[in-house]
Biopython code that builds the backbone (N, CA, C, O; Angstrom):
import numpy as np
from Bio.PDB.StructureBuilder import StructureBuilder

atoms = [
    (1, "UNK", "N", (0.829, -1.193, 0.000)),
    (1, "UNK", "CA", (0.000, 0.000, 0.000)),
    (1, "UNK", "C", (0.874, 1.258, 0.000)),
    (1, "UNK", "O", (0.577, 2.231, -0.693)),
    (2, "UNK", "N", (1.955, 1.225, 0.787)),
    (2, "UNK", "CA", (2.834, 2.388, 0.845)),
    (2, "UNK", "C", (3.506, 2.651, -0.500)),
    (2, "UNK", "O", (3.715, 3.803, -0.879)),
    (3, "UNK", "N", (3.840, 1.590, -1.211)),
    (3, "UNK", "CA", (4.484, 1.734, -2.513)),
    (3, "UNK", "C", (3.537, 2.381, -3.522)),
    (3, "UNK", "O", (3.971, 3.151, -4.379)),
    (4, "UNK", "N", (2.260, 2.071, -3.422)),
    (4, "UNK", "CA", (1.265, 2.682, -4.307)),
    (4, "UNK", "C", (1.145, 4.175, -4.020)),
    (4, "UNK", "O", (1.068, 4.984, -4.944)),
    (5, "UNK", "N", (1.129, 4.534, -2.756)),
    (5, "UNK", "CA", (1.036, 5.953, -2.378)),
    (5, "UNK", "C", (2.266, 6.721, -2.836)),
    (5, "UNK", "O", (2.140, 7.839, -3.335)),
    (6, "UNK", "N", (3.445, 6.148, -2.676)),
    (6, "UNK", "CA", (4.684, 6.794, -3.133)),
    (6, "UNK", "C", (4.665, 6.935, -4.655)),
    (6, "UNK", "O", (5.079, 7.965, -5.187)),
    (7, "UNK", "N", (4.188, 5.909, -5.355)),
    (7, "UNK", "CA", (4.084, 5.982, -6.818)),
    (7, "UNK", "C", (3.142, 7.083, -7.273)),
    (7, "UNK", "O", (3.445, 7.807, -8.221)),
    (8, "UNK", "N", (2.009, 7.214, -6.611)),
    (8, "UNK", "CA", (1.054, 8.283, -6.950)),
    (8, "UNK", "C", (1.658, 9.645, -6.647)),
    (8, "UNK", "O", (1.473, 10.588, -7.417)),
    (9, "UNK", "N", (2.385, 9.762, -5.525)),
    (9, "UNK", "CA", (3.032, 11.025, -5.160)),
    (9, "UNK", "C", (4.080, 11.415, -6.207)),
    (9, "UNK", "O", (4.160, 12.580, -6.598)),
    (10, "UNK", "N", (4.876, 10.454, -6.657)),
    (10, "UNK", "CA", (5.900, 10.745, -7.676)),
    (10, "UNK", "C", (5.242, 11.122, -8.989)),
    (10, "UNK", "O", (5.694, 12.052, -9.656)),
    (11, "UNK", "N", (4.176, 10.414, -9.378)),
    (11, "UNK", "CA", (3.457, 10.748, -10.614)),
    (11, "UNK", "C", (2.861, 12.159, -10.534)),
    (11, "UNK", "O", (2.985, 12.939, -11.478)),
    (12, "UNK", "N", (2.214, 12.486, -9.407)),
    (12, "UNK", "CA", (1.618, 13.818, -9.240)),
    (12, "UNK", "C", (2.705, 14.894, -9.219)),
    (12, "UNK", "O", (2.509, 15.975, -9.774)),
    (13, "UNK", "N", (3.834, 14.617, -8.594)),
    (13, "UNK", "CA", (4.946, 15.568, -8.571)),
    (13, "UNK", "C", (5.520, 15.802, -9.953)),
    (13, "UNK", "O", (5.845, 16.936, -10.304)),
    (14, "UNK", "N", (5.650, 14.747, -10.743)),
    (14, "UNK", "CA", (6.163, 14.892, -12.105)),
    (14, "UNK", "C", (5.193, 15.696, -12.968)),
    (14, "UNK", "O", (5.619, 16.537, -13.759)),
    (15, "UNK", "N", (3.903, 15.445, -12.821)),
    (15, "UNK", "CA", (2.902, 16.202, -13.581)),
    (15, "UNK", "C", (2.882, 17.669, -13.151)),
    (15, "UNK", "O", (2.731, 18.561, -13.986)),
    (16, "UNK", "N", (3.034, 17.919, -11.850)),
    (16, "UNK", "CA", (3.061, 19.293, -11.348)),
    (16, "UNK", "C", (4.298, 20.037, -11.857)),
    (16, "UNK", "O", (4.205, 21.195, -12.263)),
    (17, "UNK", "N", (5.448, 19.372, -11.834)),
    (17, "UNK", "CA", (6.668, 19.993, -12.353)),
    (17, "UNK", "C", (6.522, 20.309, -13.836)),
    (17, "UNK", "O", (6.926, 21.380, -14.288)),
    (18, "UNK", "N", (5.952, 19.390, -14.584)),
    (18, "UNK", "CA", (5.752, 19.588, -16.016)),
    (18, "UNK", "C", (4.790, 20.748, -16.277)),
    (18, "UNK", "O", (5.028, 21.559, -17.172)),
    (19, "UNK", "N", (3.707, 20.832, -15.502)),
    (19, "UNK", "CA", (2.738, 21.922, -15.651)),
    (19, "UNK", "C", (3.411, 23.275, -15.409)),
    (19, "UNK", "O", (3.208, 24.221, -16.171)),
    (20, "UNK", "N", (4.206, 23.360, -14.352)),
    (20, "UNK", "CA", (4.877, 24.624, -14.048)),
    (20, "UNK", "C", (5.888, 24.998, -15.120)),
    (20, "UNK", "O", (6.009, 26.172, -15.468)),
    (21, "UNK", "N", (6.619, 24.015, -15.652)),
    (21, "UNK", "CA", (7.585, 24.304, -16.708)),
    (21, "UNK", "C", (6.895, 24.823, -17.965)),
    (21, "UNK", "O", (7.355, 25.788, -18.576)),
    (22, "UNK", "N", (5.794, 24.184, -18.351)),
    (22, "UNK", "CA", (5.128, 24.549, -19.598)),
    (22, "UNK", "C", (4.301, 25.828, -19.476)),
    (22, "UNK", "O", (4.315, 26.654, -20.389)),
    (23, "UNK", "N", (3.593, 26.007, -18.381)),
    (23, "UNK", "CA", (2.653, 27.122, -18.282)),
    (23, "UNK", "C", (3.201, 28.349, -17.585)),
    (23, "UNK", "O", (2.844, 29.469, -17.951)),
    (24, "UNK", "N", (4.057, 28.174, -16.591)),
    (24, "UNK", "CA", (4.578, 29.328, -15.876)),
    (24, "UNK", "C", (5.916, 29.797, -16.444)),
    (24, "UNK", "O", (6.130, 30.995, -16.632)),
    (25, "UNK", "N", (6.812, 28.853, -16.715)),
    (25, "UNK", "CA", (8.145, 29.212, -17.203)),
    (25, "UNK", "C", (8.238, 29.241, -18.723)),
    (25, "UNK", "O", (9.230, 29.720, -19.272)),
    (26, "UNK", "N", (7.210, 28.731, -19.412)),
    (26, "UNK", "CA", (7.137, 28.702, -20.879)),
    (26, "UNK", "C", (8.291, 27.924, -21.499)),
    (26, "UNK", "O", (8.798, 28.307, -22.553)),
    (27, "UNK", "N", (8.711, 26.834, -20.856)),
    (27, "UNK", "CA", (9.731, 25.948, -21.407)),
    (27, "UNK", "C", (9.002, 24.873, -22.199)),
    (27, "UNK", "O", (8.222, 24.111, -21.628)),
    (28, "UNK", "N", (9.241, 24.798, -23.494)),
    (28, "UNK", "CA", (8.512, 23.870, -24.360)),
    (28, "UNK", "C", (9.361, 22.702, -24.843)),
    (28, "UNK", "O", (8.809, 21.666, -25.213)),
    (29, "UNK", "N", (10.665, 22.832, -24.850)),
    (29, "UNK", "CA", (11.526, 21.813, -25.438)),
    (29, "UNK", "C", (12.497, 21.268, -24.400)),
    (29, "UNK", "O", (13.086, 22.018, -23.621)),
    (30, "UNK", "N", (12.650, 19.960, -24.405)),
    (30, "UNK", "CA", (13.656, 19.317, -23.551)),
    (30, "UNK", "C", (14.526, 18.442, -24.441)),
    (30, "UNK", "O", (14.017, 17.574, -25.150)),
    (31, "UNK", "N", (15.812, 18.662, -24.408)),
    (31, "UNK", "CA", (16.737, 17.836, -25.169)),
    (31, "UNK", "C", (17.148, 16.647, -24.312)),
    (31, "UNK", "O", (17.634, 16.819, -23.194)),
    (32, "UNK", "N", (16.956, 15.460, -24.829)),
    (32, "UNK", "CA", (17.275, 14.241, -24.094)),
    (32, "UNK", "C", (18.384, 13.510, -24.836)),
    (32, "UNK", "O", (18.217, 13.079, -25.977)),
    (33, "UNK", "N", (19.514, 13.382, -24.163)),
    (33, "UNK", "CA", (20.637, 12.666, -24.751)),
    (33, "UNK", "C", (20.774, 11.274, -24.149)),
    (33, "UNK", "O", (21.284, 10.357, -24.795)),
    (34, "UNK", "N", (20.321, 11.122, -22.918)),
    (34, "UNK", "CA", (20.413, 9.845, -22.234)),
    (34, "UNK", "C", (19.061, 9.600, -21.557)),
    (34, "UNK", "O", (18.732, 10.264, -20.574)),
    (35, "UNK", "N", (18.282, 8.654, -22.074)),
    (35, "UNK", "CA", (16.921, 8.434, -21.595)),
    (35, "UNK", "C", (16.899, 7.963, -20.148)),
    (35, "UNK", "O", (16.031, 8.383, -19.382)),
    (36, "UNK", "N", (17.824, 7.109, -19.760)),
    (36, "UNK", "CA", (17.860, 6.611, -18.390)),
    (36, "UNK", "C", (18.107, 7.754, -17.404)),
    (36, "UNK", "O", (17.451, 7.828, -16.364)),
    (37, "UNK", "N", (19.040, 8.634, -17.722)),
    (37, "UNK", "CA", (19.331, 9.779, -16.860)),
    (37, "UNK", "C", (18.139, 10.739, -16.806)),
    (37, "UNK", "O", (17.834, 11.292, -15.749)),
    (38, "UNK", "N", (17.466, 10.938, -17.943)),
    (38, "UNK", "CA", (16.308, 11.825, -18.004)),
    (38, "UNK", "C", (15.183, 11.322, -17.106)),
    (38, "UNK", "O", (14.601, 12.093, -16.342)),
    (39, "UNK", "N", (14.876, 10.025, -17.197)),
    (39, "UNK", "CA", (13.792, 9.452, -16.399)),
    (39, "UNK", "C", (14.151, 9.474, -14.915)),
    (39, "UNK", "O", (13.311, 9.811, -14.081)),
    (40, "UNK", "N", (15.381, 9.120, -14.583)),
    (40, "UNK", "CA", (15.815, 9.133, -13.190)),
    (40, "UNK", "C", (15.776, 10.543, -12.616)),
    (40, "UNK", "O", (15.349, 10.744, -11.479)),
    (41, "UNK", "N", (16.221, 11.517, -13.400)),
    (41, "UNK", "CA", (16.190, 12.909, -12.951)),
    (41, "UNK", "C", (14.752, 13.381, -12.747)),
    (41, "UNK", "O", (14.468, 14.106, -11.794)),
    (42, "UNK", "N", (13.843, 12.975, -13.638)),
    (42, "UNK", "CA", (12.432, 13.350, -13.520)),
    (42, "UNK", "C", (11.812, 12.759, -12.251)),
    (42, "UNK", "O", (11.038, 13.426, -11.564)),
    (43, "UNK", "N", (12.157, 11.506, -11.945)),
    (43, "UNK", "CA", (11.644, 10.858, -10.735)),
    (43, "UNK", "C", (12.197, 11.531, -9.485)),
    (43, "UNK", "O", (11.453, 11.797, -8.542)),
    (44, "UNK", "N", (13.495, 11.806, -9.473)),
    (44, "UNK", "CA", (14.113, 12.436, -8.303)),
    (44, "UNK", "C", (13.555, 13.837, -8.084)),
    (44, "UNK", "O", (13.237, 14.204, -6.953)),
    (45, "UNK", "N", (13.434, 14.621, -9.149)),
    (45, "UNK", "CA", (12.897, 15.978, -9.004)),
    (45, "UNK", "C", (11.433, 15.949, -8.572)),
    (45, "UNK", "O", (11.003, 16.804, -7.798)),
    (46, "UNK", "N", (10.668, 14.985, -9.059)),
    (46, "UNK", "CA", (9.274, 14.856, -8.641)),
    (46, "UNK", "C", (9.192, 14.518, -7.160)),
    (46, "UNK", "O", (8.340, 15.043, -6.442)),
    (47, "UNK", "N", (10.078, 13.643, -6.707)),
    (47, "UNK", "CA", (10.074, 13.247, -5.299)),
    (47, "UNK", "C", (10.509, 14.402, -4.397)),
    (47, "UNK", "O", (9.918, 14.623, -3.339)),
    (48, "UNK", "N", (11.544, 15.140, -4.816)),
    (48, "UNK", "CA", (12.073, 16.222, -3.980)),
    (48, "UNK", "C", (11.168, 17.455, -4.008)),
    (48, "UNK", "O", (10.888, 18.038, -2.961)),
    (49, "UNK", "N", (10.711, 17.856, -5.193)),
    (49, "UNK", "CA", (9.936, 19.087, -5.314)),
    (49, "UNK", "C", (8.425, 18.890, -5.235)),
    (49, "UNK", "O", (7.671, 19.863, -5.256)),
    (50, "UNK", "N", (7.982, 17.648, -5.146)),
    (50, "UNK", "CA", (6.551, 17.376, -5.139)),
    (50, "UNK", "C", (5.805, 18.043, -3.999)),
    (50, "UNK", "O", (4.675, 18.494, -4.186)),
    (51, "UNK", "N", (6.414, 18.117, -2.819)),
    (51, "UNK", "CA", (5.751, 18.719, -1.670)),
    (51, "UNK", "C", (5.453, 20.195, -1.909)),
    (51, "UNK", "O", (4.534, 20.747, -1.303)),
    (52, "UNK", "N", (6.214, 20.833, -2.780)),
    (52, "UNK", "CA", (6.023, 22.251, -3.069)),
    (52, "UNK", "C", (5.180, 22.470, -4.325)),
    (52, "UNK", "O", (4.302, 23.333, -4.341)),
    (53, "UNK", "N", (5.440, 21.703, -5.359)),
    (53, "UNK", "CA", (4.790, 21.968, -6.642)),
    (53, "UNK", "C", (3.353, 21.458, -6.723)),
    (53, "UNK", "O", (2.530, 22.062, -7.412)),
    (54, "UNK", "N", (3.035, 20.373, -6.042)),
    (54, "UNK", "CA", (1.660, 19.852, -6.106)),
    (54, "UNK", "C", (0.663, 20.849, -5.530)),
    (54, "UNK", "O", (-0.319, 21.159, -6.205)),
    (55, "UNK", "N", (0.863, 21.376, -4.303)),
    (55, "UNK", "CA", (-0.087, 22.384, -3.802)),
    (55, "UNK", "C", (-0.073, 23.678, -4.625)),
    (55, "UNK", "O", (-1.109, 24.323, -4.785)),
    (56, "UNK", "N", (1.104, 24.056, -5.147)),
    (56, "UNK", "CA", (1.196, 25.267, -5.958)),
    (56, "UNK", "C", (0.376, 25.143, -7.235)),
    (56, "UNK", "O", (-0.312, 26.088, -7.621)),
    (57, "UNK", "N", (0.439, 23.998, -7.890)),
    (57, "UNK", "CA", (-0.343, 23.790, -9.115)),
    (57, "UNK", "C", (-1.834, 23.785, -8.805)),
    (57, "UNK", "O", (-2.629, 24.316, -9.580)),
    (58, "UNK", "N", (-2.218, 23.195, -7.688)),
    (58, "UNK", "CA", (-3.638, 23.199, -7.311)),
    (58, "UNK", "C", (-4.121, 24.625, -7.108)),
    (58, "UNK", "O", (-5.203, 24.979, -7.576)),
    (59, "UNK", "N", (-3.347, 25.442, -6.426)),
    (59, "UNK", "CA", (-3.719, 26.848, -6.202)),
    (59, "UNK", "C", (-3.766, 27.612, -7.519)),
    (59, "UNK", "O", (-4.690, 28.393, -7.744)),
    (60, "UNK", "N", (-2.780, 27.397, -8.396)),
    (60, "UNK", "CA", (-2.752, 28.102, -9.675)),
    (60, "UNK", "C", (-3.917, 27.700, -10.568)),
    (60, "UNK", "O", (-4.470, 28.544, -11.274)),
    (61, "UNK", "N", (-4.301, 26.424, -10.551)),
    (61, "UNK", "CA", (-5.441, 25.991, -11.347)),
    (61, "UNK", "C", (-6.749, 26.565, -10.821)),
    (61, "UNK", "O", (-7.635, 26.907, -11.604)),
    (62, "UNK", "N", (-6.877, 26.673, -9.513)),
    (62, "UNK", "CA", (-8.076, 27.275, -8.933)),
    (62, "UNK", "C", (-8.170, 28.746, -9.315)),
    (62, "UNK", "O", (-9.255, 29.245, -9.613)),
    (63, "UNK", "N", (-7.031, 29.444, -9.306)),
    (63, "UNK", "CA", (-7.014, 30.877, -9.661)),
    (63, "UNK", "C", (-7.041, 31.109, -11.154)),
    (63, "UNK", "O", (-7.270, 32.238, -11.590)),
    (64, "UNK", "N", (-6.816, 30.078, -11.958)),
    (64, "UNK", "CA", (-6.862, 30.221, -13.403)),
    (64, "UNK", "C", (-5.582, 30.729, -14.038)),
    (64, "UNK", "O", (-5.609, 31.215, -15.169)),
    (65, "UNK", "N", (-4.459, 30.629, -13.338)),
    (65, "UNK", "CA", (-3.191, 31.088, -13.876)),
    (65, "UNK", "C", (-2.654, 30.042, -14.835)),
    (65, "UNK", "O", (-2.701, 28.847, -14.544)),
    (66, "UNK", "N", (-2.142, 30.484, -15.980)),
    (66, "UNK", "CA", (-1.526, 29.590, -16.946)),
    (66, "UNK", "C", (-2.482, 29.044, -17.984)),
    (66, "UNK", "O", (-2.093, 28.200, -18.791)),
    (67, "UNK", "N", (-3.726, 29.504, -17.985)),
    (67, "UNK", "CA", (-4.667, 29.045, -19.000)),
    (67, "UNK", "C", (-4.406, 29.753, -20.323)),
    (67, "UNK", "O", (-4.015, 30.920, -20.351)),
    (68, "UNK", "N", (-4.624, 29.041, -21.402)),
    (68, "UNK", "CA", (-4.473, 29.624, -22.729)),
    (68, "UNK", "C", (-5.737, 30.439, -23.054)),
    (68, "UNK", "O", (-6.854, 29.930, -22.960)),
    (69, "UNK", "N", (-5.550, 31.673, -23.426)),
    (69, "UNK", "CA", (-6.700, 32.495, -23.803)),
    (69, "UNK", "C", (-6.964, 32.333, -25.296)),
    (69, "UNK", "O", (-6.048, 32.409, -26.115)),
    (70, "UNK", "N", (-8.218, 32.112, -25.632)),
    (70, "UNK", "CA", (-8.548, 31.913, -27.055)),
    (70, "UNK", "C", (-9.472, 32.985, -27.550)),
    (70, "UNK", "O", (-9.855, 32.978, -28.720)),
]
sb = StructureBuilder()
sb.init_structure("model")
sb.init_model(0)
sb.init_chain("A")
sb.init_seg("    ")
for serial, (resi, resn, name, xyz) in enumerate(atoms, 1):
    if name == "N":
        sb.init_residue(resn, " ", resi, " ")
    sb.init_atom(name, np.array(xyz, "f"), 0.0, 1.0, " ", f" {name:<3s}", serial, name[0])
structure = sb.get_structure()
């Protein structure tokens, strides 16, 4: 059960980091030279920054920040 919760936390952290990169920082391109290093770095950053980015993304989505205007 704990492994499932950690997996969901890492997935949510990775999605939150990606949302902030694309919508707040406007970073659209990532160059990947080593796929194993890229995936490991994404998992580590999701685990480390997840406690900060997950609540931040929830607040930003509630306030409507980062939406595309059409």
